[in-house]
GUBA-77366 format. One record per atom (N, C-alpha, C): atom name; x, y, z. Coordinates in steps of 0.05 Angstrom, whole numbers. Layout:
// residues N
- CA	X	Y	Z .
...
END
This chain:
// residues 294
- N	-645	116	115 .
- CA	-655	135	134 .
- C	-682	128	144 .
- N	-700	119	127 .
- CA	-728	112	135 .
- C	-727	90	156 .
- N	-711	69	152 .
- CA	-711	47	171 .
- C	-700	56	198 .
- N	-681	75	198 .
- CA	-670	85	223 .
- C	-692	99	240 .
- N	-709	114	226 .
- CA	-731	127	240 .
- C	-752	107	249 .
- N	-758	88	231 .
- CA	-779	68	237 .
- C	-772	51	261 .
- N	-748	42	264 .
- CA	-740	24	285 .
- C	-729	37	310 .
- N	-718	62	307 .
- CA	-705	74	330 .
- C	-723	79	353 .
- N	-716	69	377 .
- CA	-733	72	401 .
- C	-738	101	408 .
- N	-720	119	401 .
- CA	-723	147	409 .
- C	-737	164	389 .
- N	-743	154	365 .
- CA	-757	169	344 .
- C	-786	161	344 .
- N	-803	179	353 .
- CA	-832	173	356 .
- C	-849	182	332 .
- N	-837	196	313 .
- CA	-853	205	290 .
- C	-835	207	265 .
- N	-845	198	243 .
- CA	-830	200	218 .
- C	-850	200	194 .
- N	-846	217	175 .
- CA	-862	218	151 .
- C	-844	224	127 .
- N	-850	211	105 .
- CA	-834	216	80 .
- C	-852	211	56 .
- N	-844	224	34 .
- CA	-856	218	8 .
- C	-834	205	-10 .
- N	-842	185	-24 .
- CA	-823	172	-43 .
- C	-837	169	-70 .
- N	-823	178	-91 .
- CA	-833	175	-119 .
- C	-814	156	-133 .
- N	-824	135	-146 .
- CA	-808	116	-160 .
- C	-816	114	-189 .
- N	-796	113	-207 .
- CA	-802	112	-235 .
- C	-807	83	-245 .
- N	-798	64	-229 .
- CA	-801	36	-236 .
- C	-812	20	-212 .
- N	-817	-5	-216 .
- CA	-827	-22	-195 .
- C	-807	-26	-172 .
- N	-818	-32	-149 .
- CA	-800	-36	-125 .
- C	-814	-55	-106 .
- N	-799	-74	-95 .
- CA	-809	-93	-75 .
- C	-791	-91	-51 .
- N	-803	-88	-27 .
- CA	-788	-89	-2 .
- C	-773	-116	-1 .
- N	-748	-116	6 .
- CA	-732	-141	7 .
- C	-741	-160	29 .
- N	-754	-150	50 .
- CA	-762	-166	72 .
- C	-787	-154	85 .
- N	-804	-171	96 .
- CA	-826	-160	113 .
- C	-813	-147	137 .
- N	-828	-128	149 .
- CA	-817	-117	174 .
- C	-840	-111	194 .
- N	-831	-106	218 .
- CA	-850	-103	241 .
- C	-838	-83	261 .
- N	-854	-66	272 .
- CA	-844	-46	291 .
- C	-866	-38	310 .
- N	-858	-29	334 .
- CA	-877	-20	354 .
- C	-886	8	348 .
- N	-896	12	324 .
- CA	-906	38	316 .
- C	-930	34	297 .
- N	-947	54	296 .
- CA	-969	53	277 .
- C	-960	64	250 .
- N	-975	57	229 .
- CA	-967	66	203 .
- C	-992	74	186 .
- N	-989	97	173 .
- CA	-1009	106	153 .
- C	-995	108	126 .
- N	-1006	95	106 .
- CA	-994	94	80 .
- C	-1014	105	60 .
- N	-1007	125	44 .
- CA	-1025	136	24 .
- C	-1013	132	-4 .
- N	-1028	119	-21 .
- CA	-1018	114	-49 .
- C	-1026	138	-66 .
- N	-1007	153	-75 .
- CA	-1012	177	-92 .
- C	-1015	169	-121 .
- N	-998	151	-131 .
- CA	-998	143	-159 .
- C	-990	114	-160 .
- N	-1002	99	-179 .
- CA	-995	71	-184 .
- C	-1012	52	-168 .
- N	-1004	27	-170 .
- CA	-1018	5	-156 .
- C	-997	-13	-142 .
- N	-1003	-20	-117 .
- CA	-985	-36	-101 .
- C	-1000	-60	-90 .
- N	-985	-80	-82 .
- CA	-996	-103	-67 .
- C	-985	-101	-39 .
- N	-1002	-102	-19 .
- CA	-994	-98	9 .
- C	-1002	-122	25 .
- N	-982	-134	38 .
- CA	-987	-156	57 .
- C	-987	-145	85 .
- N	-1008	-152	101 .
- CA	-1009	-144	129 .
- C	-1019	-167	145 .
- N	-1003	-176	164 .
- CA	-1010	-199	181 .
- C	-1016	-224	165 .
- N	-1042	-231	161 .
- CA	-1049	-255	147 .
- C	-1062	-250	120 .
- N	-1063	-226	111 .
- CA	-1078	-219	87 .
- C	-1062	-201	68 .
- N	-1070	-202	42 .
- CA	-1058	-185	22 .
- C	-1080	-168	10 .
- N	-1072	-144	1 .
- CA	-1091	-124	-10 .
- C	-1079	-111	-35 .
- N	-1096	-105	-54 .
- CA	-1089	-89	-77 .
- C	-1095	-60	-71 .
- N	-1074	-44	-72 .
- CA	-1076	-15	-64 .
- C	-1074	2	-89 .
- N	-1095	16	-95 .
- CA	-1095	34	-118 .
- C	-1091	63	-110 .
- N	-1085	80	-129 .
- CA	-1082	109	-123 .
- C	-1106	120	-108 .
- N	-1101	135	-87 .
- CA	-1123	146	-71 .
- C	-1131	129	-48 .
- N	-1121	105	-46 .
- CA	-1127	87	-23 .
- C	-1108	92	0 .
- N	-1118	86	24 .
- CA	-1102	89	49 .
- C	-1099	62	62 .
- N	-1075	56	70 .
- CA	-1069	31	85 .
- C	-1063	39	114 .
- N	-1076	24	132 .
- CA	-1073	29	161 .
- C	-1061	4	174 .
- N	-1039	8	189 .
- CA	-1025	-15	201 .
- C	-1022	-9	231 .
- N	-1030	-29	247 .
- CA	-1029	-26	276 .
- C	-1001	-31	287 .
- N	-998	-26	313 .
- CA	-974	-31	327 .
- C	-965	-60	326 .
- N	-940	-64	318 .
- CA	-928	-91	318 .
- C	-942	-110	298 .
- N	-952	-101	276 .
- CA	-963	-118	256 .
- C	-944	-121	232 .
- N	-940	-146	224 .
- CA	-922	-152	202 .
- C	-933	-141	176 .
- N	-916	-129	159 .
- CA	-925	-119	133 .
- C	-903	-118	113 .
- N	-911	-118	88 .
- CA	-892	-117	66 .
- C	-907	-107	41 .
- N	-894	-91	24 .
- CA	-907	-81	0 .
- C	-890	-88	-25 .
- N	-904	-91	-47 .
- CA	-890	-97	-72 .
- C	-905	-85	-96 .
- N	-892	-83	-118 .
- CA	-903	-72	-143 .
- C	-923	-91	-155 .
- N	-942	-79	-171 .
- CA	-959	-94	-189 .
- C	-950	-86	-217 .
- N	-931	-100	-228 .
- CA	-919	-92	-254 .
- C	-896	-72	-249 .
- N	-883	-66	-270 .
- CA	-859	-48	-268 .
- C	-867	-19	-276 .
- N	-885	-8	-261 .
- CA	-896	19	-267 .
- C	-889	39	-246 .
- N	-890	65	-252 .
- CA	-884	86	-233 .
- C	-904	85	-209 .
- N	-894	94	-186 .
- CA	-912	96	-163 .
- C	-902	119	-144 .
- N	-920	130	-129 .
- CA	-914	150	-109 .
- C	-930	145	-84 .
- N	-918	149	-61 .
- CA	-933	145	-36 .
- C	-922	163	-14 .
- N	-939	167	6 .
- CA	-931	179	31 .
- C	-934	159	53 .
- N	-914	155	69 .
- CA	-916	137	92 .
- C	-910	152	118 .
- N	-926	146	138 .
- CA	-923	160	164 .
- C	-922	138	185 .
- N	-901	139	202 .
- CA	-898	122	225 .
- C	-899	139	251 .
- N	-913	129	271 .
- CA	-913	143	297 .
- C	-919	124	319 .
- N	-910	130	343 .
- CA	-915	114	366 .
- C	-938	125	382 .
- N	-949	109	399 .
- CA	-971	119	417 .
- C	-961	141	435 .
- N	-935	139	443 .
- CA	-924	159	461 .
- C	-923	187	448 .
- N	-922	188	422 .
- CA	-921	213	408 .
- C	-946	230	414 .
- N	-968	217	416 .
- CA	-993	231	422 .
- C	-1002	227	451 .
- N	-982	220	468 .
- CA	-989	214	496 .
- C	-1003	237	511 .
- N	-993	261	508 .
- CA	-1005	284	521 .
- C	-1033	290	512 .
- N	-1037	288	486 .
- CA	-1064	292	474 .
- C	-1083	271	484 .
- N	-1074	246	485 .
- CA	-1090	224	494 .
- C	-1098	228	524 .
- N	-1080	240	539 .
- CA	-1086	246	567 .
- C	-1107	267	570 .
- N	-1107	287	552 .
- CA	-1126	309	553 .
- C	-1154	299	545 .
- N	-1155	279	526 .
- CA	-1180	268	517 .
- C	-1181	238	524 .
- N	-1183	231	549 .
- CA	-1182	202	557 .
- C	-1205	186	546 .
- N	-1227	199	539 .
- CA	-1250	184	529 .
- C	-1247	177	499 .
- N	-1227	188	486 .
- CA	-1223	183	457 .
- C	-1202	161	453 .
- N	-1209	141	437 .
- CA	-1190	120	429 .
- C	-1179	128	402 .
- N	-1154	137	401 .
- CA	-1141	146	377 .
- C	-1129	123	360 .
- N	-1125	99	373 .
- CA	-1107	80	360 .
- C	-1119	53	353 .
- N	-1137	42	368 .
- CA	-1144	13	365 .
- C	-1155	7	337 .
- N	-1169	26	324 .
- CA	-1181	20	298 .
- C	-1159	14	277 .
- N	-1135	24	282 .
- CA	-1113	20	262 .
- C	-1105	-10	261 .
- N	-1110	-25	282 .
- CA	-1102	-53	283 .
- C	-1123	-72	273 .
- N	-1147	-63	269 .
- CA	-1170	-80	262 .
- C	-1168	-89	233 .
- N	-1171	-114	227 .
- CA	-1166	-125	201 .
- C	-1184	-112	180 .
- N	-1209	-107	187 .
- CA	-1228	-96	167 .
- C	-1222	-66	161 .
- N	-1203	-54	175 .
- CA	-1196	-26	171 .
- C	-1169	-23	156 .
- N	-1155	-45	150 .
- CA	-1128	-43	139 .
- C	-1128	-28	112 .
- N	-1149	-30	96 .
- CA	-1150	-16	71 .
- C	-1174	1	69 .
- N	-1169	27	67 .
- CA	-1191	47	61 .
- C	-1191	51	31 .
- N	-1209	38	18 .
- CA	-1210	40	-11 .
- C	-1236	52	-22 .
- N	-1257	50	-6 .
- CA	-1283	60	-15 .
- C	-1288	89	-5 .
- N	-1271	107	-13 .
- CA	-1274	135	-4 .
- C	-1275	153	-29 .
- N	-1288	175	-27 .
- CA	-1292	193	-50 .
- C	-1266	208	-57 .
- N	-1266	219	-80 .
- CA	-1242	235	-89 .
- C	-1238	259	-70 .
- N	-1260	270	-62 .
- CA	-1258	293	-43 .
- C	-1245	284	-17 .
- N	-1253	261	-7 .
- CA	-1242	251	18 .
- C	-1212	244	14 .
- N	-1206	232	-9 .
- CA	-1178	225	-15 .
- C	-1161	251	-15 .
- N	-1171	271	-28 .
- CA	-1156	296	-30 .
- C	-1152	309	-3 .
- N	-1172	306	14 .
- CA	-1170	318	41 .
- C	-1148	304	58 .
- N	-1148	277	56 .
- CA	-1127	262	70 .
- C	-1099	269	59 .
- N	-1097	270	33 .
- CA	-1072	277	20 .
- C	-1062	304	29 .
- N	-1081	324	31 .
- CA	-1074	351	40 .
- C	-1063	351	68 .
- N	-1075	336	86 .
- CA	-1066	335	114 .
- C	-1039	322	116 .
- N	-1034	301	100 .
- CA	-1008	288	100 .
- C	-986	307	89 .
- N	-993	323	69 .
- CA	-974	342	58 .
- C	-968	363	79 .
- N	-988	372	95 .
- CA	-982	391	116 .
- C	-964	379	137 .
- N	-967	353	144 .
- CA	-949	340	163 .
- C	-921	338	151 .
- N	-919	333	125 .
- CA	-893	333	113 .
- C	-879	360	115 .
- N	-894	381	110 .
- CA	-882	408	112 .
- C	-874	415	140 .
- N	-890	407	160 .
- CA	-883	412	188 .
- C	-858	396	196 .
- N	-856	371	185 .
- CA	-832	355	190 .
- C	-807	368	180 .
- N	-809	379	156 .
- CA	-786	392	143 .
- C	-778	417	160 .
- N	-798	432	169 .
- CA	-792	455	185 .
- C	-779	448	212 .
- N	-790	428	226 .
- CA	-780	421	252 .
- C	-752	408	250 .
- N	-748	393	228 .
- CA	-721	380	224 .
- C	-699	401	222 .
- N	-706	424	211 .
- CA	-687	446	208 .
- C	-682	461	235 .
- N	-698	455	255 .
- CA	-696	470	280 .
- C	-682	455	302 .
- N	-671	432	295 .
- CA	-655	418	315 .
- C	-665	390	321 .
- N	-648	373	332 .
- CA	-655	345	336 .
- C	-677	342	356 .
- N	-677	357	378 .
- CA	-698	354	398 .
- C	-726	359	387 .
- N	-729	380	372 .
- CA	-755	386	361 .
- C	-763	365	340 .
- N	-743	357	323 .
- CA	-748	337	303 .
- C	-756	310	315 .
- N	-745	304	339 .
- CA	-750	278	352 .
- C	-778	279	365 .
- N	-784	300	380 .
- CA	-808	300	396 .
- C	-832	315	383 .
- N	-826	328	361 .
- CA	-848	341	346 .
- C	-857	367	359 .
- N	-876	379	345 .
- CA	-888	404	354 .
- C	-917	399	360 .
- N	-929	418	375 .
- CA	-958	416	381 .
- C	-974	416	356 .
- N	-966	432	336 .
- CA	-981	433	311 .
- C	-982	406	297 .
- N	-960	393	295 .
- CA	-959	366	282 .
- C	-975	346	298 .
- N	-973	347	324 .
- CA	-988	328	341 .
- C	-1018	332	339 .
- N	-1027	357	339 .
- CA	-1056	362	336 .
- C	-1065	354	309 .
- N	-1049	360	288 .
- CA	-1057	353	261 .
- C	-1059	322	258 .
- N	-1040	308	269 .
- CA	-1040	279	268 .
- C	-1065	268	283 .
- N	-1071	279	307 .
- CA	-1094	270	322 .
- C	-1120	274	306 .
- N	-1121	297	293 .
- CA	-1145	303	276 .
- C	-1147	284	253 .
- N	-1124	278	240 .
- CA	-1124	259	218 .
- C	-1133	232	227 .
- N	-1125	223	250 .
- CA	-1132	196	260 .
- C	-1162	195	265 .
- N	-1174	216	276 .
- CA	-1203	216	281 .
- C	-1218	216	255 .
- N	-1208	230	235 .
- CA	-1222	230	209 .
- C	-1220	203	195 .
- N	-1196	190	197 .
- CA	-1193	163	186 .
- C	-1211	143	201 .
- N	-1213	146	227 .
- CA	-1230	128	242 .
- C	-1259	130	233 .
- N	-1268	155	228 .
- CA	-1295	159	219 .
- C	-1299	147	191 .
- N	-1279	150	174 .
- CA	-1281	139	146 .
- C	-1282	109	147 .
- N	-1268	96	166 .
- CA	-1269	67	169 .
- C	-1297	58	177 .
- N	-1310	73	195 .
- CA	-1337	67	203 .
- C	-1356	70	179 .
- N	-1353	91	163 .
- CA	-1370	95	140 .
- C	-1366	72	120 .
- N	-1341	64	116 .
- CA	-1336	42	97 .
- C	-1349	16	106 .
- N	-1347	10	132 .
- CA	-1360	-14	142 .
- C	-1390	-13	139 .
- N	-1402	11	143 .
- CA	-1431	14	140 .
- C	-1439	10	111 .
- N	-1421	15	93 .
- CA	-1427	12	64 .
- C	-1420	-15	53 .
- N	-1411	-33	70 .
- CA	-1406	-60	61 .
- C	-1377	-69	63 .
- N	-1359	-52	72 .
- CA	-1331	-59	76 .
- C	-1314	-52	52 .
- N	-1288	-57	55 .
- CA	-1268	-50	34 .
- C	-1270	-70	11 .
- N	-1260	-61	-12 .
- CA	-1257	-79	-35 .
- C	-1227	-78	-42 .
- N	-1215	-100	-45 .
- CA	-1186	-101	-51 .
- C	-1171	-123	-38 .
- N	-1184	-137	-19 .
- CA	-1170	-159	-6 .
- C	-1167	-182	-24 .
- N	-1143	-194	-25 .
- CA	-1138	-218	-41 .
- C	-1143	-242	-23 .
- N	-1160	-261	-32 .
- CA	-1165	-284	-15 .
- C	-1163	-310	-31 .
- N	-1156	-332	-17 .
- CA	-1154	-358	-29 .
- C	-1159	-379	-7 .
- N	-1178	-396	-11 .
- CA	-1186	-415	10 .
- C	-1164	-434	18 .
- N	-1148	-444	-2 .
- CA	-1126	-462	4 .
- C	-1105	-448	21 .
- N	-1098	-423	13 .
- CA	-1078	-408	27 .
- C	-1087	-403	56 .
- N	-1112	-397	60 .
- CA	-1123	-393	87 .
- C	-1121	-418	104 .
- N	-1125	-441	92 .
- CA	-1122	-467	107 .
- C	-1093	-471	114 .
- N	-1075	-465	96 .
- CA	-1047	-469	101 .
- C	-1038	-450	123 .
- N	-1048	-425	123 .
- CA	-1041	-406	144 .
- C	-1049	-417	172 .
- N	-1073	-428	173 .
- CA	-1083	-440	198 .
- C	-1064	-463	207 .
- N	-1056	-480	188 .
- CA	-1038	-502	194 .
- C	-1012	-492	205 .
- N	-1001	-471	192 .
- CA	-975	-460	201 .
- C	-978	-448	229 .
- N	-1000	-435	235 .
- CA	-1005	-423	261 .
- C	-1004	-444	283 .
- N	-1013	-468	276 .
- CA	-1015	-490	296 .
- C	-989	-506	298 .
- N	-971	-504	277 .
- CA	-948	-522	276 .
- C	-921	-506	272 .
- N	-922	-480	276 .
- CA	-897	-464	270 .
- C	-873	-473	286 .
- N	-877	-484	310 .
- CA	-855	-491	327 .
- C	-841	-517	318 .
- N	-854	-531	299 .
- CA	-844	-556	288 .
- C	-827	-550	263 .
- N	-813	-571	253 .
- CA	-799	-568	228 .
- C	-819	-568	205 .
- N	-819	-546	190 .
- CA	-837	-543	168 .
- C	-821	-539	142 .
- N	-829	-554	121 .
- CA	-817	-552	95 .
- C	-838	-548	74 .
- N	-829	-538	51 .
- CA	-847	-534	29 .
- C	-859	-561	20 .
- N	-842	-582	18 .
- CA	-852	-608	10 .
- C	-871	-620	30 .
- N	-864	-617	56 .
- CA	-881	-628	77 .
- C	-909	-616	78 .
- N	-910	-589	76 .
- CA	-936	-576	76 .
- C	-952	-582	51 .
- N	-938	-583	28 .
- CA	-952	-590	3 .
- C	-965	-617	5 .
- N	-951	-636	17 .
- CA	-962	-663	19 .
- C	-987	-664	38 .
- N	-987	-647	58 .
- CA	-1009	-645	76 .
- C	-1035	-637	62 .
- N	-1031	-621	41 .
- CA	-1055	-610	27 .
- C	-1058	-622	-1 .
- N	-1043	-643	-7 .
- CA	-1045	-658	-32 .
- C	-1042	-640	-57 .
- N	-1022	-623	-55 .
- CA	-1015	-606	-78 .
- C	-985	-608	-82 .
- N	-975	-599	-106 .
- CA	-947	-601	-111 .
- C	-932	-578	-98 .
- N	-907	-582	-90 .
- CA	-891	-560	-79 .
- C	-889	-536	-97 .
- N	-887	-541	-123 .
- CA	-885	-519	-142 .
- C	-911	-503	-142 .
- N	-934	-516	-142 .
- CA	-960	-502	-141 .
- C	-963	-486	-115 .
- N	-955	-499	-93 .
- CA	-958	-485	-67 .
- C	-941	-460	-67 .
- N	-916	-462	-77 .
- CA	-898	-439	-77 .
- C	-910	-416	-93 .
- N	-919	-423	-117 .
- CA	-931	-402	-135 .
- C	-956	-390	-123 .
- N	-973	-407	-112 .
- CA	-999	-398	-101 .
- C	-995	-379	-78 .
- N	-976	-386	-60 .
- CA	-971	-370	-36 .
- C	-961	-342	-44 .
- N	-941	-342	-62 .
- CA	-929	-316	-70 .
- C	-950	-299	-84 .
- N	-966	-311	-101 .
- CA	-986	-296	-116 .
- C	-1008	-285	-98 .
- N	-1015	-301	-78 .
- CA	-1038	-293	-60 .
- C	-1031	-272	-40 .
- N	-1008	-275	-26 .
- CA	-1003	-257	-4 .
- C	-976	-242	-6 .
- N	-963	-245	-29 .
- CA	-939	-228	-34 .
- C	-914	-237	-17 .
- N	-916	-260	-4 .
- CA	-893	-271	11 .
- C	-888	-299	2 .
- N	-863	-307	2 .
- CA	-858	-335	-3 .
- C	-867	-351	22 .
- N	-869	-377	19 .
- CA	-878	-394	42 .
- C	-859	-391	65 .
- N	-833	-391	60 .
- CA	-814	-390	82 .
- C	-814	-362	95 .
- N	-819	-341	79 .
- CA	-822	-314	91 .
- C	-846	-314	110 .
- N	-868	-326	102 .
- CA	-892	-326	119 .
- C	-887	-341	144 .
- N	-875	-365	142 .
- CA	-869	-381	166 .
- C	-850	-365	185 .
- N	-830	-352	174 .
- CA	-812	-336	190 .
- C	-827	-314	204 .
- N	-846	-302	191 .
- CA	-862	-280	203 .
- C	-878	-290	227 .
- N	-891	-313	224 .
- CA	-906	-325	246 .
- C	-887	-331	269 .
- N	-863	-342	263 .
- CA	-844	-349	284 .
- C	-833	-324	298 .
- N	-828	-303	283 .
- CA	-818	-278	295 .
- C	-839	-266	314 .
- N	-864	-267	306 .
- CA	-885	-257	324 .
- C	-886	-274	350 .
- N	-883	-300	348 .
- CA	-882	-317	371 .
- C	-858	-311	388 .
- N	-835	-306	376 .
- CA	-811	-300	390 .
- C	-813	-273	405 .
- N	-825	-254	392 .
- CA	-830	-228	405 .
- C	-846	-231	430 .
- N	-867	-247	428 .
- CA	-885	-252	451 .
- C	-869	-264	474 .
- N	-852	-283	468 .
- CA	-835	-296	488 .
- C	-815	-276	500 .
- N	-803	-260	484 .
- CA	-783	-240	493 .
- C	-797	-221	512 .
- N	-821	-212	505 .
- CA	-836	-192	520 .
- C	-846	-203	547 .
- N	-853	-229	548 .
- CA	-867	-239	571 .
- C	-850	-258	588 .
- N	-827	-266	579 .
- CA	-811	-285	594 .
- C	-782	-276	595 .
- N	-767	-288	614 .
- CA	-738	-281	617 .
- C	-721	-304	607 .
- N	-731	-320	589 .
- CA	-716	-343	579 .
- C	-693	-333	562 .
- N	-673	-351	558 .
- CA	-650	-344	541 .
- C	-659	-341	512 .
- N	-643	-326	497 .
- CA	-649	-322	469 .
- C	-648	-349	454 .
- N	-630	-366	461 .
- CA	-628	-392	448 .
- C	-653	-409	453 .
- N	-663	-409	478 .
- CA	-688	-424	484 .
- C	-711	-412	469 .
- N	-713	-386	467 .
- CA	-735	-373	453 .
- C	-733	-381	423 .
- N	-709	-381	412 .
- CA	-705	-388	385 .
- C	-716	-416	379 .
- N	-710	-435	397 .
- CA	-719	-462	393 .
- C	-749	-464	396 .
- N	-761	-451	415 .
- CA	-790	-452	419 .
- C	-805	-440	396 .
- N	-793	-420	383 .
- CA	-806	-407	361 .
- C	-803	-423	335 .
- N	-787	-444	335 .
- CA	-786	-461	312 .
- C	-761	-458	294 .
- N	-742	-441	303 .
- CA	-718	-437	287 .
- C	-698	-460	293 .
- N	-684	-469	272 .
- CA	-666	-491	275 .
- C	-640	-483	289 .
- N	-631	-458	284 .
- CA	-607	-448	297 .
- C	-611	-420	308 .
- N	-597	-413	329 .
- CA	-599	-387	341 .
- C	-588	-366	322 .
- N	-567	-373	308 .
- CA	-555	-353	289 .
- C	-576	-345	267 .
- N	-590	-365	257 .
- CA	-610	-359	237 .
- C	-633	-342	249 .
- N	-641	-349	273 .
- CA	-661	-333	287 .
- C	-653	-304	290 .
- N	-628	-300	299 .
- CA	-619	-272	303 .
- C	-619	-256	277 .
- N	-611	-269	255 .
- CA	-610	-255	229 .
- C	-638	-248	220 .
- N	-657	-267	221 .
- CA	-684	-262	211 .
- C	-698	-242	229 .
- N	-693	-244	255 .
- CA	-705	-225	274 .
- C	-696	-196	269 .
- N	-670	-193	264 .
- CA	-660	-166	259 .
- C	-669	-155	232 .
- N	-671	-172	212 .
- CA	-681	-164	186 .
- C	-710	-153	189 .
- N	-726	-166	206 .
- CA	-754	-159	208 .
- C	-759	-136	227 .
- N	-744	-133	248 .
- CA	-749	-113	268 .
- C	-729	-90	269 .
- N	-706	-94	256 .
- CA	-685	-74	257 .
- C	-668	-75	282 .
- N	-675	-94	300 .
- CA	-661	-97	325 .
- C	-653	-126	329 .
- N	-631	-131	344 .
- CA	-625	-159	351 .
- C	-645	-167	373 .
- N	-648	-194	378 .
- CA	-667	-202	399 .
- C	-660	-189	426 .
- N	-635	-186	433 .
- CA	-627	-174	459 .
- C	-634	-144	459 .
- N	-629	-131	437 .
- CA	-636	-102	435 .
- C	-666	-99	437 .
- N	-681	-117	425 .
- CA	-710	-116	426 .
- C	-720	-119	455 .
- N	-707	-137	469 .
- CA	-715	-141	497 .
- C	-711	-115	513 .
- N	-689	-102	509 .
- CA	-684	-76	523 .
- C	-703	-55	514 .
- N	-709	-54	488 .
- CA	-728	-35	476 .
- C	-756	-39	488 .
- N	-765	-64	490 .
- CA	-791	-70	501 .
- C	-793	-62	530 .
- N	-772	-66	545 .
- CA	-772	-58	573 .
- C	-777	-28	575 .
- N	-765	-13	557 .
- CA	-769	16	557 .
- C	-799	23	551 .
- N	-810	9	532 .
- CA	-838	14	525 .
- C	-857	7	547 .
- N	-850	-13	563 .
- CA	-868	-23	584 .
- C	-867	-8	610 .
- N	-849	11	612 .
- CA	-846	27	637 .
- C	-870	45	641 .
END
C-alpha cells in the first residue's frame, strides 16, 4: 500500500506509522517526485540519501528532497518505530500561491539538512505531535471518500505547511550550531563515488574499480556496504537511474538509446532496475513527467 501511494501520480499526500519488532532493510533504493519527512520514534536506523549515509537515532528527523535516491536499513536486529510522510509540491500549491514569498520546499533537498539530529527533546516532541495530528487527519479523510483522501483537506495542508516552516527554522538553527552529527563518511568511498559519477556510462565492475584504487574487490565490497548501506552495484545503478531520468525528462530519445547512454548493458535490465527504483516503467515515467511539467 505504501509504495502505491508513494509512486502513484494522482496521490499527492501519504503518511503512515510503522512499528517493527525486529530489524528490517528496504530491498531496494527508491526514488520519487515527492518530498519525504521521516521521524524515528524508536530504535536506530542507517539512512542512505543521494551520496551519503546517516545514523538516525530516536527523535531524529530525516528530510528528503524531490527525486532524491534513498534507502533505509536496520542497525542490528532491534525493534524500531517510525512515521514517514510523502507529499508533492502540488499538494501545497494553493498555499504556495497565497504566500509567494515563502519557499516551503528547497531546504528539504539541501545535503546539510538531510538529518535533523541536534534538536531538543521539546522540539522532538513538538514535531512528533504535529505528525500524529497529520496521521489522525489522514485517517479521518480516508473514511470520507477517495476524492478527499487524494487531495486532502485545508486543515492537513495548513498543518503540513506549518510543519515545513518549523523544520526549516530548525535546520537553520542546527547549521548555526555547527551542523548535524550522524553522517557516515569515508575518504576512499568518496573518491570512488566521484569516479563512478565520471564513468557511469562505461562498463564498471567490482574488480575493475578495485584495481583503480589498489584495493581488493572483497575489501571494496565490504567498505561500500558498511559506509553507505548500498552494495557497489546498487550505488552504480542509482547513479545510472538518475542519469536515465534526466534523459527521459529532457529528450525524446528511445528507451533503448537512453538505456545504453546511462550505462546499462541491456534494455531489459534497465527496465527492471528502473521500475524497482521508481515504481514505474521508463515509458510510464515519461508520461508521468509530462504531467508534472504541464
